[in-house]
N, C-alpha and C positions, 0 to 999 in steps of 0.2 A: 380217723387218726389213731392208731394203737400201736405201742412198745414199750418195751424195757431197757435200761440203760444201766451202765456200770455209774454210779454216783458220783466216786471220785473224778471219772474222766468229765462227766457233764460239768460238775460245778468247775472244775479248772478251765472247761472250754467257755463255758458262761461268763465267769468272773473276766476274761479276758475281751468279751466281746462289750460286756455293762460297763467296764472303764470308759466306754467310747460315749454312753447314753449323757446327754447334757444334765447337768444339775436342775438348772431351769430353762424351760422354753415356752416358748407362747405355741409351738406347734406340740399337743400334748401326746398324739402318734408317737414321736420320737423316744417317749418313756419305755416305748414295747420294740420288741423283737419277734422275725419273723421263724418260727419253727416247721420244718418241714420233713417230714420221713418219708422217705422212698429209697427203694433198691437197699434194703439194711443198712442206709445210713439216715444218719439224722443232719441235715444242715440249718444251723443256726445264722442269721443275718442282724446287725444292726446299724445304724446310722446317726449322726449328727447335722446329715444334709452337706458337709462338707467332706466327710470321709464315712466311705462304705465298706465295711468288712463283712467276711463269708467264712464261716468254720465248719467242719464235716467231720464225724468223728461215726464210729460205726453201733448199731443197735442189733436189737431181735426184732425183727419188725413183723407186726401181725396184721396190721392194714394200714396204707399209705395216707397221708393227709398233710393238710397246711395250716398254720393258725397263727394269728398275731397274739401277741402276751405280754405281759409285764415283765419285763426282763428282770429288775433288780427282785421283785418280790419271789421270781422261781429262783433264782439266787439265795435267798435267806433260806429258803424252804431246803434246798438241796444242804446248804452250809447245816442246818440244825438237824438234819437226819442223818442218823446213826445207823444207818444201812448199808448193804453193798450195792443194791438194785433199788431203781426207782419205774416205778408201772406208772405211764401215760396214756389216758383213753379219751379221746375228744369226740362228744355227741353233741352237736350241732355247734352253739356257742358256749360251749359250758366243757373245760378240761379239769378231769378228774386225775388225781394223783394219788398214788398210794406207797407210803414206805413204813414199810415194820406195821405197826398197830396204828399209825395216824393215817388219816385220808383227807386230802383239800379239794375242793372243788373253786374253780377259777374261772372267773369268765373270760373268755376270748372275745377279740374282735375280728371285724373283716379282712382279711390281709389285702385288700384291694386298697384298703386305706393309706398302707406302709407307702413312702415315698420310692418312684421309680429307680432303680439300679441303673446309672451309668454302663454302655458297655465298657467291658476291661479293654484298656488302652492295647494294639497290637503290634507296636514296634518294640522290639525286645532290646535293650540297651546293653544293661551292665549286669554281672553276676558276679557276685560275692558268696564268702562261707559267713552263716552267722554270726561267726567269733570276730572276725574281721570288719563287718559292719556295725556289731555292738562295739570296737573298741572304736572305731571314730565316733560314733554315737557319743558313747561315754565322754568322750577327751572334749567334747568341744558344745554339746547342746546345753549346757549350763550356760552359755554367754549369749544365747537366744534373747534380743531387745524384748520388752514387756510393755515399751513404748507403743501402742496401737496408732500414733500418729505415724510413726515410720514403717509402716505395713513391710517391705519387705525385707526389713531386717527382723520381723517377729516369725522368719522362717530359715531352713538350714539350706545354704545353699549348695549343691553339688555342679561340679564344673569339670567337665572332661576335656582336657588340653592335652596335646602331645605327648598323648599316652599316659597322662598321669590325673589322677580323679582326687580333686580337690574337695575338701569339706570345710566350708567357712561359715561361723555364726560371728556375729558383734552386737554390740549395744551401745556404740560409740564410742564408750569409754573404755574399751579393751575387744580385743578380737583373737580367736582361735582359728586355726590353719593346720589341716591334716593331711598330708599329700602321702599317695598311695600309686603306684605304678599299676597301670591298668591298659590293656589295648583293646581299645573300642571306639565307636565314631565319636568326633567331638559333641559337646552338648552340654547345655547349661540348664539348672531350672533350680525352684526354690520351694521347698517343701514344708507344708505343716510341721512341726515338731511333734505334735500329737501323733504320728502316725509311726514314728519311731516308739512312742509307748506302748505299741501292739506287737512290737518283736518278740513274744514270748515262745523263744527258739531255745530248747534245754541241749540239743547238740552241737556244740560249736562250728563243726564240719559240715552241717547241714547247708545247701545252697541256697540264697535269696536271690531271687531274677528280679529284674526291674525293669517295665515295661512303659514305654513313653508314646504321649502323642499331646497334641495341641491341648493345652491348658489342663491335662491330666496325667498323673502318674500312678501305674501299677505294680503292685509288690505279691510274688507268689511263693511261698514256704510252705512247708510239711504241707498240713492239709486246710492252709488259709488262703487266701485270696484279700488283695486291699485296694481301694479304688480310691484316691484324693484327687481332689481339685488342687491344682497349683496355685501358689501367691505369686499375683504380677510383678514384676517388675518394673526397674531395672534394679539390679541389687549394687551397692555403694563398690566402686573400684579398690578393689582390697591391695590388690599389686601395690596400687600406687603409693600407700602408707607405709610397707614392710621398709624400715632404715636398711642402709648398704653399707654404713661408716658408723664406729662404734669407739668414740673417746675412751671409754671405760669397759673393762670387760671383769666382771667379777666371779667368782666361780665358789660355790659353797656347799656344806654339807647339808641336806634337805632336812632332814630331822630336826636339824641343830636351829637352822634359819625357823623353821616351823614352830619351835617350841619357843624360842625367843620373841618372835614375833608376837605369838599368844597372850606371852606375858606384857611385854610393853605395852599393849593395844587396850590394856585392862584401865587405863587409865585416859585413854584417848576420848575425844569426843563421840560418844554412841551414835551421833549422827552421820560423821564424816569418816570417824576410823583413821585418821591421819596417823600415820607416824613417817618420822624423818631418818634417812638413811644418811649416812655419812660414810663414803666410800676412800679409804685410804691405804696403802701399803696391804699390810697382812691382817689388816681387821677393819671388820663392818660394824660402827657404832649407830644400833637402835634407839631411838628416843621419842616420848611424846610426852605430854602434858593437856591438861585441861583445868579450867578453873574449881570446876566441882570433885574431881578425883586426885588430884595432884600430880605429879611427875615421876616418869620411871626412864630408867637407861639400861642398857646392857650391850656389850660388846660381844660378837659373833666373829671367831677365827673364819678367815677366807684367802683367797688369794686374788688379788687384784691389780688387774695391768694397766696402766693409764693415769690420767690426770685425778686429781682428787674433785670428789662433786658430791655435793648434798642434793639429795631429791627426795621429796614427799612421795608416800603412796597410800592410797586406801589398803587398810590391812585387811581388812574383810575381803576384798578383791584379790590380794595377793595371795592370801591362804587359800583360797580355794582354786588359783592355779597351781600352787603347789602341791595340795593334794591329788590333781590331774594329771602332774608331771609324773612320768616313769624314771627308774632310774634312780640312785643314792645320790647323786649329785645334781647343783641345780646352776645354770648359768645366767646369769642376767649382764645383758648385755645392752650399755646406757650412751645414749645419744647426748641429751643436755637434760637440765631440771625441770625442761618445760614441753618436751618432747618425748615419743614413745620408746619404752624399752623395750625389750625382745629377748623374752623368758623362753628356755627351753631346757632338756636333761642332759647334762653331757656326754656329747658322743652320740646323741640323735637327733638326725634334721627333719625326718617326716614330721614331728609335731611342734609348732611353736605358736607361742602366745604373747600379743602383745597388751601392753599396760600402760595407759595416760597418767604420768604424775599429776599430784593435785596440786594448784597454785594455792601454796600459802605465802604471804607477804614477807611475814616476822616469826621469829620463834623464839621464845621466853624461857 
């Protein structure tokens, strides 16, 4: 194998593959990547055994070949090399890399030791633009559960039903739902969130195709192919927990609420971040206290319709929702002090959040 390649393109492509390499693994071969040069293309593959990724980029090929090489070390060499092009030459199990006046000799492994890549799923399911998919993911993925005992909730739920694509995430205390009209065959699957970390697409209009089959999902975009094992379900019945009746509805300017909540929560308990919301008329009173840090209160102008209500929320959870909510005004639709509130941007129905209140018995 012998070729030369643009260093910037090689570094960028390699970086998006190396992020898949597990930091620790009993399978040391997973620290390596496959590099195959043929037909003036360089194909690079990596895996963590649950997800397989392949990317290709053009190269100036002199001799075709294939090798198994340490991915992170190649990336470090590319990053530290201040040259336009890199030269690679493989002889037996030794890779020689020339970058300017520097030369590296990197030991290679037998590529037959690399895990076998599954067949790419055959059934094309949906097609989205990169911009559309990224917006859906950015708005929901932060709510994926970290609790490994609730395996289904460790993934992103994709459901196509009645020509609507629903992307759902939940950690039990909160839930995100992004709806998008899309004509395709009904179906549902739970995708590992790490798959979406690999969506490094510069052009928002570029298409992303999803292919499915039993227990596998495949994504194709630009010069990238990803195959991932699906997370086994069933996923919780999210539709059953979305409230329909709201005794109180509060509309408030997002930036004002965010600033006040940050200030008041400074004195709340660091472990719970509890803040009390008192809703009435044209004002919202935020208050918090703790034995170590004292207390704080702040009034926030708002438009409130409904009965007076006092609700405790986790300030950290609510601030995260506020940051991901589009628009200038945010709407909090309240059910009761002990049941989920629905939060969304004013005038937008495609993205909603649910947040369970905290159960605080008293406030002094």
